[in-house]
C-alpha positions, 0 to 999 in steps of 0.5 A: 504529462507526456505519453512515455511517463503516463505510460511508466505510471500505468505499467508499474500500477500493472506490476505492484498490482501484480508483485502483491497478489502474487507474494507469499512473503510480508515484505514483497506484499508491502512492496507491491503497495508501494509501488502502487502508491508510488505510480499512483501519485504522478496521476494525483498530482498531474493537473497542476492546481494546488488541490492536486498537491494537497491532495497527492501530498495528503493520499500520501501521508494516509498510505505511508501511514498504513504501510507504516500498520502494515509492516507492524503487523507483519512483524507483531505477526512474526513475533508471534508465530515464528514466520513471514508467511502472509498465509500464517495469520493466526493470533488476532492482534496482528490480524485486526492491525492488518485489517486496519491497514488494508483497510485504511489502503483501500479506503473504505468506510470509516478509514475514508 
């Protein structure tokens, strides 16, 4: 991987993390997580080996499913509370769905 592409990937990782941490709205948090997902894919598939491509494809599919669950959780939360704020997570169903989605994105033990 040439240095410019590596620099863009790493700066995109920092940008996505910063957007996710500083967001107050669910859509901005999701946007930051998606930037991180798309920035890490070239780094995973960097060695052009069939296993690396397979790993990148599996990573993308799992992260896409977790992102869908995160969007569903935020939509359900907006349905119950009427707000899209990250801090207004009071109903147990969206809270459980969000916890599951974040656990999948982080690769925690039952979801790895």
